[in-house]
DOGUPA-514870 format. One record per residue (C-alpha): residue number from 1; residue in one letter; chain; x, y, z. Coordinates in nm, 4 decimals. Layout:
BEGIN
nr:NUM | rest:a | kette:A | x:X | y:Y | z:Z
...
//
This chain:
BEGIN
nr:1 | rest:m | kette:A | x:6.0028 | y:-1.3012 | z:14.2279
nr:2 | rest:g | kette:A | x:5.7751 | y:-1.5541 | z:14.3906
nr:3 | rest:r | kette:A | x:5.4574 | y:-1.3724 | z:14.2802
nr:4 | rest:i | kette:A | x:5.5939 | y:-1.3427 | z:13.9202
nr:5 | rest:f | kette:A | x:5.6850 | y:-1.7109 | z:13.9191
nr:6 | rest:e | kette:A | x:5.3301 | y:-1.8104 | z:14.0427
nr:7 | rest:k | kette:A | x:5.1645 | y:-1.5946 | z:13.7751
nr:8 | rest:r | kette:A | x:5.3746 | y:-1.7471 | z:13.5034
nr:9 | rest:k | kette:A | x:5.3010 | y:-2.0967 | z:13.6328
nr:10 | rest:h | kette:A | x:4.9301 | y:-2.0140 | z:13.6464
nr:11 | rest:k | kette:A | x:4.9356 | y:-1.8880 | z:13.2811
nr:12 | rest:m | kette:A | x:5.1459 | y:-2.2013 | z:13.1769
nr:13 | rest:f | kette:A | x:4.8786 | y:-2.4385 | z:13.3290
nr:14 | rest:a | kette:A | x:4.5825 | y:-2.2386 | z:13.1864
nr:15 | rest:r | kette:A | x:4.7570 | y:-2.2767 | z:12.8452
nr:16 | rest:y | kette:A | x:4.8032 | y:-2.6503 | z:12.8843
nr:17 | rest:d | kette:A | x:4.4329 | y:-2.6927 | z:13.0097
nr:18 | rest:k | kette:A | x:4.3202 | y:-2.5087 | z:12.7057
nr:19 | rest:m | kette:A | x:4.5240 | y:-2.7140 | z:12.4749
nr:20 | rest:a | kette:A | x:4.4072 | y:-3.0374 | z:12.6440
nr:21 | rest:k | kette:A | x:4.0499 | y:-2.9340 | z:12.6030
nr:22 | rest:a | kette:A | x:4.1038 | y:-2.8575 | z:12.2306
nr:23 | rest:f | kette:A | x:4.2655 | y:-3.1983 | z:12.1801
nr:24 | rest:t | kette:A | x:3.9819 | y:-3.3790 | z:12.3601
nr:25 | rest:r | kette:A | x:3.7250 | y:-3.1892 | z:12.1489
nr:26 | rest:i | kette:A | x:3.9069 | y:-3.2790 | z:11.8191
nr:27 | rest:g | kette:A | x:3.9435 | y:-3.6424 | z:11.9385
nr:28 | rest:k | kette:A | x:3.5678 | y:-3.6642 | z:11.9780
nr:29 | rest:e | kette:A | x:3.5145 | y:-3.4940 | z:11.6342
nr:30 | rest:i | kette:A | x:3.7391 | y:-3.7515 | z:11.4780
nr:31 | rest:a | kette:A | x:3.5541 | y:-4.0416 | z:11.6495
nr:32 | rest:m | kette:A | x:3.2216 | y:-3.9183 | z:11.5159
nr:33 | rest:a | kette:A | x:3.3655 | y:-3.8533 | z:11.1797
nr:34 | rest:v | kette:A | x:3.5148 | y:-4.2058 | z:11.1488
nr:35 | rest:k | kette:A | x:3.1885 | y:-4.3644 | z:11.2754
nr:36 | rest:s | kette:A | x:2.9860 | y:-4.1815 | z:11.0107
nr:37 | rest:g | kette:A | x:3.2226 | y:-4.1973 | z:10.7031
nr:38 | rest:g | kette:A | x:3.5140 | y:-4.4454 | z:10.7763
nr:39 | rest:p | kette:A | x:3.8865 | y:-4.4088 | z:10.8702
nr:40 | rest:d | kette:A | x:4.0135 | y:-4.2968 | z:10.5239
nr:41 | rest:p | kette:A | x:4.0266 | y:-3.9106 | z:10.4995
nr:42 | rest:a | kette:A | x:4.0496 | y:-3.9607 | z:10.1166
nr:43 | rest:y | kette:A | x:3.6901 | y:-4.0636 | z:10.1223
nr:44 | rest:n | kette:A | x:3.5656 | y:-3.8837 | z:10.4276
nr:45 | rest:p | kette:A | x:3.5459 | y:-3.5047 | z:10.3935
nr:46 | rest:r | kette:A | x:3.4227 | y:-3.4727 | z:10.7504
nr:47 | rest:l | kette:A | x:3.7468 | y:-3.6559 | z:10.8781
nr:48 | rest:r | kette:A | x:3.9687 | y:-3.4382 | z:10.6544
nr:49 | rest:q | kette:A | x:3.8133 | y:-3.1335 | z:10.8021
nr:50 | rest:c | kette:A | x:3.8826 | y:-3.2703 | z:11.1504
nr:51 | rest:m | kette:A | x:4.2498 | y:-3.3238 | z:11.0592
nr:52 | rest:i | kette:A | x:4.2712 | y:-2.9618 | z:10.9311
nr:53 | rest:n | kette:A | x:4.1216 | y:-2.8354 | z:11.2668
nr:54 | rest:a | kette:A | x:4.3655 | y:-3.0576 | z:11.4547
nr:55 | rest:k | kette:A | x:4.6554 | y:-2.8984 | z:11.2759
nr:56 | rest:g | kette:A | x:4.5065 | y:-2.5547 | z:11.3632
nr:57 | rest:v | kette:A | x:4.5354 | y:-2.6245 | z:11.7293
nr:58 | rest:n | kette:A | x:4.8794 | y:-2.7850 | z:11.7021
nr:59 | rest:m | kette:A | x:4.7581 | y:-3.1328 | z:11.7828
nr:60 | rest:p | kette:A | x:5.0464 | y:-3.3612 | z:11.7129
nr:61 | rest:k | kette:A | x:5.0133 | y:-3.6048 | z:11.4028
nr:62 | rest:d | kette:A | x:5.0663 | y:-3.9095 | z:11.6090
nr:63 | rest:r | kette:A | x:4.7714 | y:-3.8081 | z:11.8451
nr:64 | rest:v | kette:A | x:4.5484 | y:-3.7537 | z:11.5373
nr:65 | rest:e | kette:A | x:4.6493 | y:-4.1096 | z:11.4009
nr:66 | rest:a | kette:A | x:4.5926 | y:-4.2616 | z:11.7467
nr:67 | rest:a | kette:A | x:4.2402 | y:-4.1062 | z:11.7621
nr:68 | rest:i | kette:A | x:4.1480 | y:-4.2520 | z:11.4257
nr:69 | rest:k | kette:A | x:4.2792 | y:-4.5947 | z:11.5202
nr:70 | rest:r | kette:A | x:4.0934 | y:-4.5770 | z:11.8503
nr:71 | rest:a | kette:A | x:3.7764 | y:-4.4811 | z:11.6651
nr:72 | rest:v | kette:A | x:3.7702 | y:-4.8036 | z:11.4620
nr:73 | rest:s | kette:A | x:3.8493 | y:-5.0299 | z:11.7587
nr:74 | rest:k | kette:A | x:3.5837 | y:-5.2428 | z:11.9094
nr:75 | rest:d | kette:A | x:3.6348 | y:-5.0486 | z:12.2334
nr:76 | rest:a | kette:A | x:3.5687 | y:-4.7126 | z:12.0861
nr:77 | rest:s | kette:A | x:3.3195 | y:-4.4898 | z:12.2703
nr:78 | rest:n | kette:A | x:2.9986 | y:-4.4073 | z:12.0884
nr:79 | rest:y | kette:A | x:2.9527 | y:-4.0347 | z:12.1143
nr:80 | rest:e | kette:A | x:2.6172 | y:-3.8694 | z:12.0486
nr:81 | rest:e | kette:A | x:2.5880 | y:-3.5027 | z:11.9419
nr:82 | rest:v | kette:A | x:2.3410 | y:-3.3450 | z:12.1709
nr:83 | rest:a | kette:A | x:2.2458 | y:-2.9704 | z:12.1871
nr:84 | rest:y | kette:A | x:2.1064 | y:-2.7906 | z:12.4925
nr:85 | rest:e | kette:A | x:1.9466 | y:-2.4521 | z:12.4932
nr:86 | rest:g | kette:A | x:1.8724 | y:-2.2182 | z:12.7804
nr:87 | rest:y | kette:A | x:1.8911 | y:-1.8653 | z:12.9217
nr:88 | rest:g | kette:A | x:2.1562 | y:-1.7402 | z:13.1463
nr:89 | rest:p | kette:A | x:2.1057 | y:-1.4582 | z:13.3974
nr:90 | rest:f | kette:A | x:1.9467 | y:-1.1374 | z:13.2445
nr:91 | rest:g | kette:A | x:1.7742 | y:-1.3495 | z:12.9883
nr:92 | rest:v | kette:A | x:2.0857 | y:-1.4058 | z:12.7703
nr:93 | rest:p | kette:A | x:2.0317 | y:-1.6989 | z:12.5302
nr:94 | rest:i | kette:A | x:2.3095 | y:-1.9677 | z:12.5493
nr:95 | rest:f | kette:A | x:2.3406 | y:-2.2614 | z:12.3080
nr:96 | rest:v | kette:A | x:2.5484 | y:-2.5606 | z:12.4043
nr:97 | rest:e | kette:A | x:2.6752 | y:-2.8299 | z:12.1763
nr:98 | rest:t | kette:A | x:2.8003 | y:-3.1541 | z:12.3357
nr:99 | rest:a | kette:A | x:2.9472 | y:-3.4958 | z:12.2245
nr:100 | rest:t | kette:A | x:2.8715 | y:-3.7406 | z:12.4934
nr:101 | rest:d | kette:A | x:2.8734 | y:-4.1075 | z:12.5737
nr:102 | rest:n | kette:A | x:2.6316 | y:-4.0506 | z:12.8645
nr:103 | rest:p | kette:A | x:2.3594 | y:-3.7906 | z:12.7913
nr:104 | rest:t | kette:A | x:2.2074 | y:-3.8414 | z:13.1312
nr:105 | rest:r | kette:A | x:2.5213 | y:-3.7245 | z:13.3019
nr:106 | rest:t | kette:A | x:2.5617 | y:-3.4365 | z:13.0570
nr:107 | rest:v | kette:A | x:2.2122 | y:-3.2854 | z:13.0725
nr:108 | rest:a | kette:A | x:2.2410 | y:-3.2921 | z:13.4498
nr:109 | rest:n | kette:A | x:2.5578 | y:-3.1042 | z:13.4470
nr:110 | rest:i | kette:A | x:2.4415 | y:-2.8498 | z:13.2013
nr:111 | rest:r | kette:A | x:2.1244 | y:-2.7905 | z:13.3995
nr:112 | rest:l | kette:A | x:2.3373 | y:-2.7514 | z:13.7154
nr:113 | rest:y | kette:A | x:2.5491 | y:-2.4748 | z:13.5598
nr:114 | rest:f | kette:A | x:2.2338 | y:-2.2927 | z:13.4426
nr:115 | rest:n | kette:A | x:2.0598 | y:-2.3095 | z:13.7771
nr:116 | rest:r | kette:A | x:2.3656 | y:-2.2094 | z:13.9910
nr:117 | rest:a | kette:A | x:2.4029 | y:-1.9022 | z:13.7653
nr:118 | rest:g | kette:A | x:2.0406 | y:-1.8047 | z:13.8010
nr:119 | rest:g | kette:A | x:1.9438 | y:-1.9214 | z:13.4572
nr:120 | rest:q | kette:A | x:1.7386 | y:-2.1967 | z:13.3303
nr:121 | rest:m | kette:A | x:1.7352 | y:-2.4768 | z:13.0568
nr:122 | rest:g | kette:A | x:1.4900 | y:-2.4209 | z:12.7659
nr:123 | rest:n | kette:A | x:1.3090 | y:-2.6605 | z:12.5393
nr:124 | rest:s | kette:A | x:1.4782 | y:-2.7882 | z:12.2163
nr:125 | rest:g | kette:A | x:1.4344 | y:-2.5354 | z:11.9320
nr:126 | rest:s | kette:A | x:1.3529 | y:-2.2474 | z:12.1842
nr:127 | rest:l | kette:A | x:1.6533 | y:-2.0497 | z:12.0502
nr:128 | rest:s | kette:A | x:1.5965 | y:-2.1153 | z:11.6785
nr:129 | rest:f | kette:A | x:1.5051 | y:-1.7539 | z:11.6213
nr:130 | rest:v | kette:A | x:1.8244 | y:-1.6329 | z:11.7934
nr:131 | rest:f | kette:A | x:2.0986 | y:-1.8320 | z:11.6171
nr:132 | rest:d | kette:A | x:2.1576 | y:-1.9238 | z:11.2485
nr:133 | rest:r | kette:A | x:2.3658 | y:-2.2354 | z:11.1837
nr:134 | rest:k | kette:A | x:2.6309 | y:-2.1311 | z:10.9309
nr:135 | rest:g | kette:A | x:2.9415 | y:-2.2692 | z:10.7664
nr:136 | rest:v | kette:A | x:3.2330 | y:-2.0677 | z:10.9008
nr:137 | rest:f | kette:A | x:3.5870 | y:-2.0884 | z:10.7368
nr:138 | rest:r | kette:A | x:3.8812 | y:-1.9110 | z:10.9081
nr:139 | rest:l | kette:A | x:4.1671 | y:-1.8500 | z:10.6665
nr:140 | rest:d | kette:A | x:4.5234 | y:-1.7151 | z:10.6933
nr:141 | rest:p | kette:A | x:4.5293 | y:-1.3806 | z:10.5072
nr:142 | rest:a | kette:A | x:4.8483 | y:-1.4873 | z:10.3368
nr:143 | rest:a | kette:A | x:4.6784 | y:-1.7845 | z:10.1742
nr:144 | rest:h | kette:A | x:4.5633 | y:-1.5932 | z:9.8659
nr:145 | rest:p | kette:A | x:4.7197 | y:-1.2911 | z:9.6878
nr:146 | rest:s | kette:A | x:4.3950 | y:-1.1080 | z:9.6184
nr:147 | rest:w | kette:A | x:4.0996 | y:-1.1448 | z:9.8461
nr:148 | rest:e | kette:A | x:3.8827 | y:-0.9268 | z:9.6328
nr:149 | rest:d | kette:A | x:3.9205 | y:-1.1618 | z:9.3479
nr:150 | rest:l | kette:A | x:3.8680 | y:-1.4569 | z:9.5816
nr:151 | rest:e | kette:A | x:3.5433 | y:-1.3115 | z:9.7030
nr:152 | rest:m | kette:A | x:3.3972 | y:-1.2887 | z:9.3532
nr:153 | rest:e | kette:A | x:3.5107 | y:-1.6422 | z:9.2840
nr:154 | rest:l | kette:A | x:3.3505 | y:-1.7897 | z:9.6045
nr:155 | rest:i | kette:A | x:3.0138 | y:-1.6222 | z:9.5625
nr:156 | rest:d | kette:A | x:2.9344 | y:-1.8934 | z:9.3133
nr:157 | rest:h | kette:A | x:3.0118 | y:-2.1580 | z:9.5892
nr:158 | rest:g | kette:A | x:2.7825 | y:-2.0220 | z:9.8505
nr:159 | rest:l | kette:A | x:2.9748 | y:-1.7366 | z:10.0064
nr:160 | rest:e | kette:A | x:2.7332 | y:-1.5122 | z:10.1958
nr:161 | rest:n | kette:A | x:2.9768 | y:-1.2715 | z:10.3834
nr:162 | rest:m | kette:A | x:3.3431 | y:-1.2275 | z:10.4206
nr:163 | rest:e | kette:A | x:3.5106 | y:-1.0493 | z:10.7154
nr:164 | rest:r | kette:A | x:3.8751 | y:-0.9536 | z:10.7078
nr:165 | rest:d | kette:A | x:4.1308 | y:-0.8222 | z:10.9438
nr:166 | rest:e | kette:A | x:4.5205 | y:-0.8446 | z:10.9759
nr:167 | rest:e | kette:A | x:4.4934 | y:-1.1883 | z:11.1568
nr:168 | rest:e | kette:A | x:4.2469 | y:-1.3837 | z:10.9572
nr:169 | rest:i | kette:A | x:3.9720 | y:-1.3936 | z:10.6818
nr:170 | rest:v | kette:A | x:3.6408 | y:-1.5326 | z:10.7874
nr:171 | rest:l | kette:A | x:3.3997 | y:-1.6714 | z:10.5302
nr:172 | rest:y | kette:A | x:3.0385 | y:-1.7423 | z:10.5993
nr:173 | rest:t | kette:A | x:2.8072 | y:-1.9654 | z:10.4092
nr:174 | rest:a | kette:A | x:2.4509 | y:-2.1010 | z:10.4597
nr:175 | rest:f | kette:A | x:2.4313 | y:-2.4436 | z:10.6394
nr:176 | rest:g | kette:A | x:2.3648 | y:-2.6279 | z:10.3099
nr:177 | rest:d | kette:A | x:2.6626 | y:-2.4696 | z:10.1296
nr:178 | rest:f | kette:A | x:2.9244 | y:-2.5817 | z:10.3845
nr:179 | rest:g | kette:A | x:3.0311 | y:-2.8732 | z:10.1585
nr:180 | rest:n | kette:A | x:3.0325 | y:-2.6604 | z:9.8432
nr:181 | rest:m | kette:A | x:3.2658 | y:-2.4091 | z:10.0066
nr:182 | rest:s | kette:A | x:3.4865 | y:-2.6765 | z:10.1488
nr:183 | rest:k | kette:A | x:3.5295 | y:-2.8403 | z:9.8171
nr:184 | rest:a | kette:A | x:3.5913 | y:-2.5053 | z:9.6413
nr:185 | rest:l | kette:A | x:3.8708 | y:-2.4106 | z:9.8766
nr:186 | rest:e | kette:A | x:4.0148 | y:-2.7561 | z:9.8479
nr:187 | rest:d | kette:A | x:4.0233 | y:-2.7259 | z:9.4689
nr:188 | rest:m | kette:A | x:4.1960 | y:-2.3830 | z:9.5001
nr:189 | rest:n | kette:A | x:4.4663 | y:-2.5334 | z:9.7395
nr:190 | rest:i | kette:A | x:4.3549 | y:-2.3156 | z:10.0199
nr:191 | rest:t | kette:A | x:4.3504 | y:-2.4879 | z:10.3666
nr:192 | rest:p | kette:A | x:4.1482 | y:-2.3129 | z:10.6365
nr:193 | rest:k | kette:A | x:4.3024 | y:-2.2717 | z:10.9772
nr:194 | rest:k | kette:A | x:3.9659 | y:-2.3853 | z:11.1102
nr:195 | rest:a | kette:A | x:3.6246 | y:-2.4692 | z:10.9487
nr:196 | rest:g | kette:A | x:3.2976 | y:-2.5996 | z:11.0806
nr:197 | rest:l | kette:A | x:2.9323 | y:-2.5271 | z:11.1443
nr:198 | rest:e | kette:A | x:2.8767 | y:-2.2518 | z:11.4079
nr:199 | rest:r | kette:A | x:2.5813 | y:-2.0906 | z:11.5619
nr:200 | rest:i | kette:A | x:2.5738 | y:-1.7131 | z:11.4606
nr:201 | rest:p | kette:A | x:2.3420 | y:-1.4874 | z:11.6581
nr:202 | rest:n | kette:A | x:2.1170 | y:-1.2693 | z:11.4469
nr:203 | rest:s | kette:A | x:2.0324 | y:-1.0344 | z:11.7391
nr:204 | rest:f | kette:A | x:2.2516 | y:-0.9110 | z:12.0254
nr:205 | rest:a | kette:A | x:2.2209 | y:-0.8465 | z:12.3950
nr:206 | rest:e | kette:A | x:2.3539 | y:-0.5251 | z:12.5509
nr:207 | rest:l | kette:A | x:2.4555 | y:-0.5585 | z:12.9132
nr:208 | rest:n | kette:A | x:2.6608 | y:-0.3587 | z:13.1580
nr:209 | rest:e | kette:A | x:3.0181 | y:-0.4742 | z:13.2546
nr:210 | rest:e | kette:A | x:2.8985 | y:-0.6568 | z:13.5785
nr:211 | rest:q | kette:A | x:2.6255 | y:-0.8458 | z:13.3926
nr:212 | rest:t | kette:A | x:2.8631 | y:-0.9284 | z:13.1085
nr:213 | rest:d | kette:A | x:3.1111 | y:-1.0780 | z:13.3465
nr:214 | rest:a | kette:A | x:2.8376 | y:-1.2953 | z:13.5015
nr:215 | rest:i | kette:A | x:2.7475 | y:-1.4361 | z:13.1639
nr:216 | rest:l | kette:A | x:3.1033 | y:-1.4921 | z:13.0575
nr:217 | rest:e | kette:A | x:3.1686 | y:-1.6777 | z:13.3873
nr:218 | rest:l | kette:A | x:2.8791 | y:-1.9077 | z:13.3232
nr:219 | rest:v | kette:A | x:2.9986 | y:-1.9668 | z:12.9658
nr:220 | rest:e | kette:A | x:3.3542 | y:-2.0507 | z:13.0818
nr:221 | rest:r | kette:A | x:3.2103 | y:-2.2910 | z:13.3413
nr:222 | rest:i | kette:A | x:3.0040 | y:-2.4744 | z:13.0748
nr:223 | rest:e | kette:A | x:3.3126 | y:-2.4835 | z:12.8393
nr:224 | rest:e | kette:A | x:3.5210 | y:-2.6586 | z:13.1066
nr:225 | rest:d | kette:A | x:3.2782 | y:-2.9533 | z:13.1056
nr:226 | rest:e | kette:A | x:3.4388 | y:-3.2592 | z:12.9460
nr:227 | rest:d | kette:A | x:3.1370 | y:-3.3325 | z:12.7242
nr:228 | rest:v | kette:A | x:3.1066 | y:-2.9722 | z:12.5906
nr:229 | rest:q | kette:A | x:3.2284 | y:-2.9080 | z:12.2337
nr:230 | rest:a | kette:A | x:3.1087 | y:-2.5411 | z:12.1870
nr:231 | rest:v | kette:A | x:2.9116 | y:-2.2705 | z:12.3642
nr:232 | rest:y | kette:A | x:2.7351 | y:-1.9793 | z:12.1803
nr:233 | rest:h | kette:A | x:2.5759 | y:-1.6655 | z:12.3151
nr:234 | rest:n | kette:A | x:2.4679 | y:-1.3306 | z:12.1748
nr:235 | rest:l | kette:A | x:2.6651 | y:-1.0847 | z:12.3822
nr:236 | rest:r | kette:A | x:2.8495 | y:-0.8349 | z:12.1782
//
């Protein structure tokens, strides 16, 4: 019974840690959205999207409202969006997006993670040939009665590709069409579970199980950093 209890407790804490990380990430996104477009979601599409993403991770409404109020206060942190590029062990490209109020601390931490894993930091733009920045919208399959019809409708609003399984529909657009697609879905009363700009690999690395585990361990370590918003790699 003791081992079972410890395993359950470990899973519970891991779930809380993941939730806390998601709330922190959304909070920073809200702060940057408010800074760039104001605190009224009716006039700030980026803030509206943050609020949708907050709902997708079950962030309480009062925490979202508190984050908005905090963002307009004189004591609000000024976060910068800074990207770091590098190669993990076995030459796997890794792209790291951060939101930080201390870039000196952040770059030192990211470099340390790469170095300890046997990888190295790269120059800005060094992975531009590996990743394309796309608009990505994740939808509930129950949100529309006919996805075939929806696909045809959304092509005119920038839809490049649509993937579907039992759990979700994923829509992809070019970087410049993110706003067009967001507006089209809003006009159709379709609310994504999550939406944003993501780095999509256009080529993939094939590694054995041991090598893959080493890369995923590095990715997990980077994701745990408080300044990190997202980590992308090209493992299948």
